[in-house]
N, C-alpha and C positions, 0 to 999 in steps of 0.2 A: 504494499499500499504507500510506504514511504516513497517508493522508487516513482509510482504514479504523482504523488503529489510532487516531487522533485521537478517532473518535466511539466507539470500543469501551471506551476508558480514560479518557475525561473523567470518568467517575463515581469513578476511582481518584483523581484530582485534587481531590476535593471538600476535603480537609484535610491529612492526612498518609497518606503512602503507609505494603519487606518484607525429600538427602546426610545424610544422617545425619551428627550431628556427633558426635565423640568426646571433647571436653572435658567435664569435672565441672562439674555445678551447684554453685552457692556452698553452703557450711556456714553452717547458721544461727549456729554457734557463733561466728563470725567477723563481728564489726559492720560490716565492709567489704565484706560480700557478703550477697546476698538474692535469693531465687526466688520467682518468681510463675507460678501455674498459670493458663492462659488457657482459658476455657470459651465456650460460645455463651449469654449474652454478659455474662461476669463476669471478674474477677482475683480468684484466692485467694493471699494472701500478706500480711505485715505492714502495718499502718497507720502504724508509726513507723518511722523509721531513723536511724543516725547519718549527718551530713554529710560531705564530701570525696569522694576518689576511692571510687566503690563499683562493685564488679561486679555486675551484673544479669543474671539468667539467665530467659528465658521458656520456659516449657514448654507446648506447644500441644496440649491435651486437647480441643479443639473439633472442629467438622467443617469450618471454614472456617479461611483464613489469619487469623493474628492478629499482633500487634506492641503494644509498649509505647512510649508518648509520655509523657515526664515534661513535665508543663507547671507551671511556677511561677507561682504566684498573686502578684500584686503586694498590698502592703498594703491592707486593707480590701476585698479580694474573698475570695469563699469557693467552695467546691466547688459550692455551690447556685446561685451567681452565674453560674459556668461551665455548669453543666447548662441553665440557663434560656436562655443566648446561643446554645447549640448547637441546643436545641430550636427556637428563634425562627429561627434562619438556619444549618442544617447545612452549607452549602456553604463556611464558612471558620471559623477559628479568631476567638475575641474578639480585638479589635485590642490589648488589654492582656495577652493571654496570651505567656509566655516559653517559648520551647522550650528543653528540656535533654536532647534526644536519647532516647536508649534504644534496646534490640535490635529491629531491625526484623523483618519478616516471616518466618515459617516455616509449612510445609505441617502439617497434622494429625498428631500422633504425633513430631513431632521439637522441637528446641529451638534457642536461639539466644543467645549471650552478647556482651554490652557493657559496657565501661567507661565510666563517666560522672562528671562532676563535678557535685555537689549542693549548693548552698549552703543554709545553714539557711533554714526557713521553710515556708509552706504550698504544697502541690502538689496536684495531680490526675495520675493515672495514666489515658490513654486510649488506645483503639484506633480509629485512623481508616481502617480497611479497609471498603470499602463491601459491602454484600449484594448478592444478585441484582438489587434494584431501585434501587442505587446510593445506598443509605442508610448513612451511616457506623456501625459498630458502636456507637460512643459513644452514638449516638442511642438506641439500643436498650437502654442503661443499662451500656454496658460502660466504666464509668470508676469509679475508686477514689480517694478522698481518701487523702493521705499527709502526714505531718508529718514535717520533716527536722530534727531536732535539731542541737546544735552536734557537731563532729567528735569522736571519741574521743581520750583522751590522747596515742594513738600512731597516728595516721591512717595510711591506706595512702596510698602515693606512686603517682604514674602508672607504670603498667608500661613495661618497655622494649619497643620495637616492632620487628618485622621489616620492615616495610614503611609507607610514608605514602602517602594520597590526599589531594589538594588540591583542594577545591570552588570552582569559580569560576562566574561568570556566562557562559556555561552550558557547563561542562565538568568532566571529572575527569582528574586528572593522577596516574600512579603513579610513584613515586620510582625503581623498578626493576622489572625483569620478575618476576613471580610465581613461586615455584616450590612444589612439591607439599610437604605437611606441615600441621601446625598452625600458623597464623600470626595473630600480633596484629597488626593494622593501626592506624594512628595516623591521623585523619580531622581535618582543619582546614578551616574555611569561611572563604575569602578574598573571597567574593563580597558582593555589596552586600543580598542578601535571603536568606532561610531556604533550604537546601538539606539533601537526605537522600542516603542510599547504600543501594540496594536491590542486594543482591548475588544474582546467579541464576547456578545451575549449569545450563548449557545442554545440551540433547539432543544426540548426535552429529549434525553437520551442520547444527545450527540456530544462529541469529543472535539478538542482541537484537531485532531487527526481527521475527523469526519470533515470539519470545515474546511482544511487543507485540501481534502481529495475532491471536494465538491466545487470549490473555487474556479471559476473562469473568468480571466480577464476580460473587461468590457460588460461583463454582467453584474450588475449591483446587487440584486438578492439571491440568497442562497438558502436551500432548505435546511441546511445544517445550523444556520445562525447568522448575525450580521454584525459588523463591526461599530461599535459606539463611541470611538474616540480613541483616548492615549496621548500619547508623544511622539513625534516624528523625530527623526534622526538628532542625537544628542552626541556631541564630542567627548572623547575620553576626559573626566573630571569635571564635566558640567552637570548641571541640576535643572530641575524644571518641577511643573506641578500640572496637574490634569484635574478636572472635575466631573464627576458622571454620576448618574442615578442608578442604584443598585436595588432590583428587587431580588426576591428569592429565587434561585435557581442556578444554573451552570453557567460558567464563564471560563474565558480562556484569554492568555495572554500569549502573543506572537512577535517574533522579530523577523522580518523580511530582509532587512538589510543584506547585501551581499558582503563577503569576505574580499578585502583588497586584493588577494592573489588567485584563491580557487573561483571566486565570482558565485559561489554557492549561496544561497540563503541562509542565515544564521539558524533557522528553525530545522535545517538539515543536521546542525551541529547538536540538537538539543535544546535550542532556545525556544522553548514553547512550554506553557504551563496551563494545567486545568485546575480550577478551584470552585469551590461551592460558597454560594452567599445564603445566609440562614437569617 
């Protein structure tokens, strides 16, 4: 079964991988909150925001899964440079790209929320979800330049967390059993390479392996469950938060990011986890 999953999911591992949620989207009146609407294949939202801890909501109004990966550009690089390198080689991010995470995938009509730390500078927002042919959405133009200014005089602080998830090479570790309710999850990458958290609400009786085996690029809905957020790629040593609504049932965590040399998705090396919520 894992062999079939690997073949079907290699397209997901090209760059960055993903219930209705009841938390509210951020208000534009608060400089520490921002909302982006994802469509096929664009982001609608501000092109300039304040730095520091920032609450980011993605509203999926497209027909496919979508996510937001914040990519910090080093000095001397532009959104045009990023676009050109992705067009030349859509199988990996440019070597100079710096992952600053963001809200992970949700199905059409739903939303996800993440709290990320953004230093001042130039960024791009990108969606790395593959279409039915395995082409990442960013190559279709799902990329938005972003300028992050200095933090406001009274910047937001990191939020209190109900739970933590530690990312390693190649595993997830929950700090305690998850319980039902709206939970803020602190995520720390202690691995030697970038990792992500794809949070999946599993169908009754299904497992993470079932979800992976049933997944088809370009098909938003699966009989085995659905992605409900999480955090996209975090570089080693980075941290972030996401918020999700947990009802009783079965859930999974998956890392779809590829290894830098093998290009195999991390879940093939065991970076997936089933857990129950009571």
